[in-house]
N, C-alpha and C positions, 0 to 999 in steps of 0.2 A: 529514027527508031524511037526516040523519046516521045515524039508526037503520037505515034501509033500506040505506045504503051499508055499514054495519057488518055487517048480515046477509048481504049479497052477498059481502063479503070473507070472512066466516067460512065460508060455504057453499063458496066456491072453495078455501079452504085445506083444509077437510075432504075435498072431492072429490079434491084433489091427494094428500093423505095416503092415502086409500083406494086411489087408482090406484098409488101407489108400493108400498104393501103388497101389492097384488094382483100386481104385476110381480115383487117380491122372492119372494113365496110360489111363484109359478109357476116361477121359475128355481131357487130353492134348496130348495124343498120345505118340509116341516114343521120342519126344523132351525132355520130362520129364526124361526119363531114361538116355539119353545122358548127360543132365545137371547134374543129380545126380551122374553119373559115373565120369564125369570130376571133379566135386567138391570133390568127395571122393579121387581121385588120387592126386589132388592138396593138400589136407589136409595131405595125407600120405607122399607126397614128402617134404612138409614143416616140418613135424615131423621128418623125416629121416635126413634132413639137420641140424636140431637143436640138434640131438642126439650126445652125446659125443662119441669119438672114443675110442675103447678099444681092448684088446687082452686077450686071455685066456692062461695062462702059467701053469707051474706045481704047482704053489702056489695059483692058483685061477684066478678070473677075475680081471683085472687091467684096469683102465681108465687113459688115458693120459690127461694132462692139455690142455685146449683148447687154440689154437693159434688164438688169436684175432687180426685180421687184421684191421688196421685203414683205413678209407676211404681216398680218394685222398686229401681232405681238412681236416686238423685237426681243432678241435674246439678251438677257441681262446676266452678267457675271458678278457675283458677290465675292468680296474678299472675305477671308475667314473672320476678320474682326466684325464685319457687318453682320455675318450670320450669327455670331455669338451674341451681339447686342439684340438682335431680333428674337432669339429663342430664350434668352434669360431674363 
């Protein structure tokens, strides 16, 4: 019974999405499709860049530690005494 209810829910959600896409395409034309496609590709590219690197060996799937590169300027924290000396 739960499986049938899940399929009905999934079908109704898919039908709703198709209806909204049809309405948006009929109102905005092809520009909506291009913007949606570009947004989806950008989201996918950002997710792939953030994903950890790994490899599959004989013992299973292994992930490497992330190599965090620092930016060109390191973050510097000044103590309150150092700030007073610089500004006075």
